[in-house]
C-alpha positions in Angstrom: -63.4 45.1 -12.5 -65.7 45.3 -15.5 -63.7 45.2 -18.5 -66.3 44.7 -21.5 -66.3 47.1 -24.0 -69.3 48.8 -24.8 -70.3 51.0 -27.7 -73.3 53.2 -29.1 -73.5 52.4 -32.4 -72.2 50.1 -34.9 -71.4 50.5 -38.5 -70.0 47.4 -39.8 -66.4 48.8 -39.9 -65.5 47.8 -36.1 -64.5 44.1 -37.0 -64.9 41.7 -34.0 -67.6 39.7 -32.4 -70.6 42.5 -30.8 -73.8 41.6 -29.0 -77.0 44.0 -29.6 -79.1 43.6 -26.9 -83.0 44.8 -28.0 -86.3 44.5 -25.4 -86.4 40.8 -25.7 -84.0 39.2 -27.3 -80.2 39.8 -28.5 -78.5 39.8 -32.0 -74.7 38.5 -32.4 -73.1 40.5 -35.4 -69.7 38.6 -36.1 -68.3 41.8 -38.0 -65.1 40.2 -39.1 -67.2 37.1 -40.8 -69.9 40.0 -41.4 -72.7 37.3 -40.0 -75.6 38.3 -37.7 -77.9 35.7 -35.5 -80.9 36.5 -33.5 -80.9 34.9 -29.9 -84.0 34.8 -28.6 -84.7 36.0 -25.0 -87.0 34.2 -22.4 -90.6 33.9 -23.7 -89.7 35.2 -27.1 -90.6 32.9 -30.2 -88.6 31.5 -32.9 -87.5 33.7 -35.5 -86.4 32.8 -39.3 -83.1 34.7 -38.2 -82.3 32.7 -35.4 -79.5 31.4 -37.2 -76.3 32.8 -38.6 -77.2 34.8 -41.7 -74.4 37.1 -44.1 -74.7 40.8 -43.6 -75.5 42.8 -46.8 -75.9 46.1 -44.8 -76.3 47.9 -41.6 -78.6 50.8 -42.1 -79.0 51.5 -38.4 -77.6 50.1 -34.9 -77.8 52.7 -32.7 -78.4 52.7 -28.9 -81.8 53.9 -28.1 -83.1 53.7 -31.7 -84.1 50.5 -33.8 -81.8 48.6 -35.3 -82.1 47.7 -39.3 -79.8 45.3 -41.3 -80.4 43.7 -44.5 -79.0 40.2 -44.6 -77.9 38.2 -47.8 -80.9 35.9 -49.1 -80.4 32.0 -49.7 -83.6 31.7 -51.6 -82.9 32.7 -55.3 -86.2 34.6 -56.0 -85.4 36.7 -53.3 -82.8 39.4 -53.2 -82.1 40.3 -49.4 -83.9 40.3 -46.5 -84.8 43.1 -44.1 -84.4 42.3 -40.2 -85.7 45.4 -37.8 -85.4 45.2 -34.3 -87.3 46.7 -31.2 -85.6 49.3 -29.3 -81.6 48.5 -28.7 -81.0 49.1 -25.2 -77.0 48.2 -25.2 -74.0 47.1 -27.5 -71.4 45.3 -26.2 -68.1 43.7 -27.4 -68.0 39.7 -26.7 -65.3 37.5 -26.8 -64.4 35.5 -29.7 -65.5 31.5 -29.6 -62.7 29.0 -28.2 
């Protein structure tokens, strides 16, 4: 029996860890730690966001639309970073790390 919890939207208030599946990659959102990390799929190039980054805002994270969020910058000359995904295909809760 599949006990994976899936939702169609994240706002940032849900808590827990969530994997947002897009067209070719996924994004791990830890809403307790308020971090996000891109996980490139097979054949996808590395990205600036392939490490945990502090979430500033979640503008949109809905199945069927592009995900859009901002992240706190670690560059003193840049206020924040934007990330826009391809179409979100699925959002599922993932287990806490051991």
